[in-house]
C-alpha positions as a printed NumPy array, in Angstrom:
array([[  3.255,   2.926, -16.402],
       [  3.959,   5.49 , -13.774],
       [  3.474,   5.311,  -9.99 ],
       [  3.08 ,   7.818,  -7.189],
       [  4.471,   6.459,  -3.892],
       [  3.184,   7.744,  -0.594],
       [  4.783,   7.016,   2.829],
       [  7.655,   5.719,   0.606],
       [ 10.158,   4.915,   3.512],
       [ 13.313,   3.683,   1.788],
       [ 11.383,   2.763,  -1.359],
       [ 10.488,  -0.945,  -1.025],
       [  7.251,  -0.348,  -2.898],
       [  9.255,   1.167,  -5.588],
       [ 11.614,  -1.671,  -5.714],
       [  8.649,  -4.085,  -6.331],
       [  6.972,  -1.967,  -8.954],
       [ 10.153,  -0.936, -10.772],
       [ 10.997,  -4.827, -11.177],
       [  7.885,  -5.182, -13.358],
       [  8.522,  -1.886, -15.374],
       [  6.583,   0.769, -13.364],
       [  8.36 ,   4.027, -13.131],
       [  8.056,   6.074,  -9.961],
       [  7.398,   9.75 , -10.827],
       [  6.645,  10.782,  -7.268],
       [  7.5  ,   9.637,  -3.785],
       [  6.743,  11.306,  -0.356],
       [  7.867,  10.556,   3.137],
       [  8.269,  12.989,   6.185],
       [ 11.068,  11.222,   7.72 ],
       [ 14.566,  12.525,   7.072],
       [ 16.41 ,   9.227,   7.994],
       [ 14.059,   7.375,   5.572],
       [ 14.437,   9.888,   2.844],
       [ 18.237,   9.604,   3.227],
       [ 17.844,   5.812,   2.604],
       [ 15.499,   6.464,  -0.338],
       [ 17.938,   8.818,  -1.91 ],
       [ 20.761,   6.401,  -1.491],
       [ 18.671,   3.823,  -3.219],
       [ 16.755,   5.8  ,  -5.932],
       [ 18.315,   9.197,  -6.263],
       [ 16.306,  12.459,  -5.63 ],
       [ 14.286,  12.939,  -8.782],
       [ 10.818,  11.813,  -7.556],
       [ 11.198,  12.414,  -3.77 ],
       [  9.374,  15.103,  -1.882],
       [ 10.274,  15.168,   1.864],
       [  7.23 ,  16.688,   3.536],
       [  4.357,  15.984,   5.881],
       [  1.55 ,  14.487,   3.653],
       [ -0.853,  16.862,   5.352],
       [  0.918,  19.651,   3.293],
       [  0.457,  18.005,   0.012],
       [ -2.461,  18.786,  -2.433],
       [ -3.689,  16.686,  -5.288],
       [ -2.274,  19.373,  -7.853],
       [  1.139,  18.625,  -6.488],
       [  0.965,  15.161,  -7.65 ],
       [  2.087,  14.267, -11.242],
       [ -0.034,  11.906, -13.405],
       [  0.377,   8.335, -12.532],
       [ -1.464,   5.142, -13.266],
       [ -0.783,   3.622,  -9.772],
       [ -0.755,   5.232,  -6.299],
       [  0.728,   3.265,  -3.378],
       [  0.41 ,   3.926,   0.342],
       [  2.409,   1.936,   2.951],
       [  1.082,   4.017,   5.753],
       [  2.407,   3.829,   9.314],
       [  1.458,   0.664,  11.084],
       [  2.349,   1.512,  14.636],
       [ -1.326,   2.32 ,  15.666],
       [ -2.459,  -1.004,  14.179],
       [ -0.377,  -3.062,  16.507],
       [  0.154,  -3.541,  20.332],
       [  3.124,  -1.135,  20.109],
       [  0.432,   1.688,  19.342],
       [ -2.034,   0.421,  21.815],
       [ -4.313,  -0.657,  18.838],
       [ -5.432,   2.999,  18.426],
       [ -6.147,   2.226,  14.751],
       [ -7.087,   5.173,  12.525],
       [ -7.5  ,   7.202,  15.851],
       [ -3.79 ,   7.125,  16.138],
       [ -1.518,  10.034,  15.161],
       [  0.358,   8.045,  12.55 ],
       [ -1.933,   5.391,  11.095],
       [ -4.704,   7.83 ,  10.744],
       [ -2.779,   9.536,   8.039],
       [ -4.137,   6.998,   5.47 ],
       [ -7.161,   9.612,   5.423],
       [ -4.771,  12.222,   3.986],
       [ -3.929,   9.718,   1.079],
       [ -7.533,   9.442,   0.521],
       [ -8.059,  13.289,   0.589],
       [ -5.119,  13.75 ,  -1.987],
       [ -6.748,  11.227,  -4.372],
       [-10.03 ,  13.076,  -3.966],
       [ -8.348,  16.328,  -4.897],
       [ -6.794,  14.863,  -7.989],
       [-10.276,  14.53 ,  -9.426],
       [-10.337,  12.886, -12.82 ],
       [ -6.467,  12.656, -12.813],
       [ -6.81 ,   9.961, -10.082],
       [ -4.621,   6.974, -10.823],
       [ -6.357,   3.982, -12.409],
       [ -5.084,   1.814,  -9.341],
       [ -4.33 ,   2.066,  -5.871],
       [ -2.368,  -0.286,  -3.636],
       [ -2.415,   0.198,   0.162],
       [ -0.192,  -1.956,   2.464],
       [ -0.079,  -2.547,   6.131],
       [  0.173,  -5.21 ,   8.828],
       [ -2.542,  -7.873,   8.928],
       [ -3.697,  -6.353,  12.271],
       [ -5.204,  -3.433,  10.226],
       [ -7.889,  -5.937,   9.16 ],
       [ -9.155,  -6.474,  12.754],
       [ -8.198,  -3.38 ,  14.743],
       [-11.227,  -1.821,  16.315],
       [-13.343,  -4.898,  15.348],
       [-12.697,  -4.201,  11.615],
       [-14.26 ,  -0.743,  11.628],
       [-11.085,   0.984,  10.624],
       [-10.488,  -1.438,   7.738],
       [-13.999,  -1.066,   6.629],
       [-13.664,   2.701,   6.8  ],
       [-10.631,   2.869,   4.506],
       [-12.291,   0.506,   2.086],
       [-15.345,   2.637,   2.037],
       [-13.207,   5.881,   1.651],
       [-11.423,   4.312,  -1.425],
       [-14.686,   3.046,  -2.935],
       [-16.287,   6.303,  -2.577],
       [-13.549,   7.639,  -4.989],
       [-14.693,   5.056,  -7.685],
       [-12.443,   2.109,  -6.891],
       [-13.543,  -1.517,  -6.65 ],
       [-11.511,  -2.915,  -3.793],
       [-10.115,  -6.375,  -2.937],
       [ -7.612,  -7.472,  -0.327],
       [ -5.202, -10.127,   0.203],
       [ -2.557, -11.115,   2.857],
       [  0.807, -12.198,   1.557],
       [  3.843, -13.134,   3.59 ],
       [  7.305, -12.267,   2.523],
       [  8.491, -15.639,   3.366],
       [  6.874, -16.923,  -0.006],
       [  9.822, -14.963,  -1.516],
       [ 12.632, -14.237,   0.906],
       [ 13.823, -15.862,   4.226],
       [ 11.829, -13.65 ,   6.459],
       [  8.267, -14.152,   7.839],
       [  6.571, -10.835,   7.344],
       [  2.937, -10.989,   6.541],
       [  1.321,  -7.857,   5.155],
       [ -2.23 ,  -7.034,   3.961],
       [ -2.652,  -5.302,   0.618],
       [ -5.676,  -3.617,  -0.663],
       [ -5.886,  -3.167,  -4.343],
       [ -8.513,  -0.643,  -5.809],
       [ -9.196,  -0.466,  -9.535],
       [-11.336,   2.447, -10.947],
       [-14.424,   1.119, -12.732],
       [-13.625,  -2.645, -12.569],
       [-13.396,  -5.103,  -9.812],
       [ -9.796,  -6.196,  -9.417],
       [ -8.97 ,  -9.935, -10.094],
       [ -6.305, -10.801,  -7.543],
       [ -4.271, -13.99 ,  -8.153],
       [ -4.137, -16.371,  -5.153],
       [ -1.613, -15.414,  -2.633],
       [  1.608, -17.374,  -3.057],
       [  1.03 , -19.33 ,   0.31 ],
       [ -2.176, -20.599,  -1.171],
       [ -0.412, -21.749,  -4.387],
       [  2.413, -23.512,  -2.46 ],
       [ -0.463, -25.282,  -0.325],
       [ -2.491, -26.427,  -3.266],
       [  0.936, -27.662,  -4.864],
       [  1.647, -29.498,  -1.581],
       [ -1.862, -31.159,  -1.772],
       [ -1.276, -32.361,  -5.176],
       [  2.11 , -33.721,  -4.355],
       [  0.761, -35.631,  -1.443],
       [ -1.895, -37.154,  -3.49 ],
       [  0.725, -38.466,  -5.942],
       [ -0.079, -35.903,  -8.687],
       [ -3.746, -36.497,  -8.99 ]])
């Protein structure tokens, strides 16, 4: 399976996907410092350092998964909760444009990641807009919040949207929910 990674940063989405056998064939970020970290971690074979607004659907190689860890600053107090109207977080629209330009070559699945505030900024309208844009491309979309504390010693909750072409994605329960259910069972003596 192949992935195209947008807003790649230093390649954390790639790290997760490659740990389950997904090969990254394209990565993009505009930031030179992040690109240097990406190269140090992964090499240069898939990385395109450019503004996403300059990319076109034809520039993207075939992939079964596309990821977008788009900038979160406008979804937080640091960005005055500007949401999609902000200069950085609004770039998720460009990701959707590229998917549309890919036509029938669109990946089978998309993964969009951001801070949990993405769900509520601007009374949820921005979140709904992104879901609608992805659904308009033929994806059924679900979302889940996962905290990195379920895996590493750092509390870092993130919201993930998963879109699958043609069928509704069946998301497993978040790790926090599984741990809570296990704790409930243990407190009842295994019943």
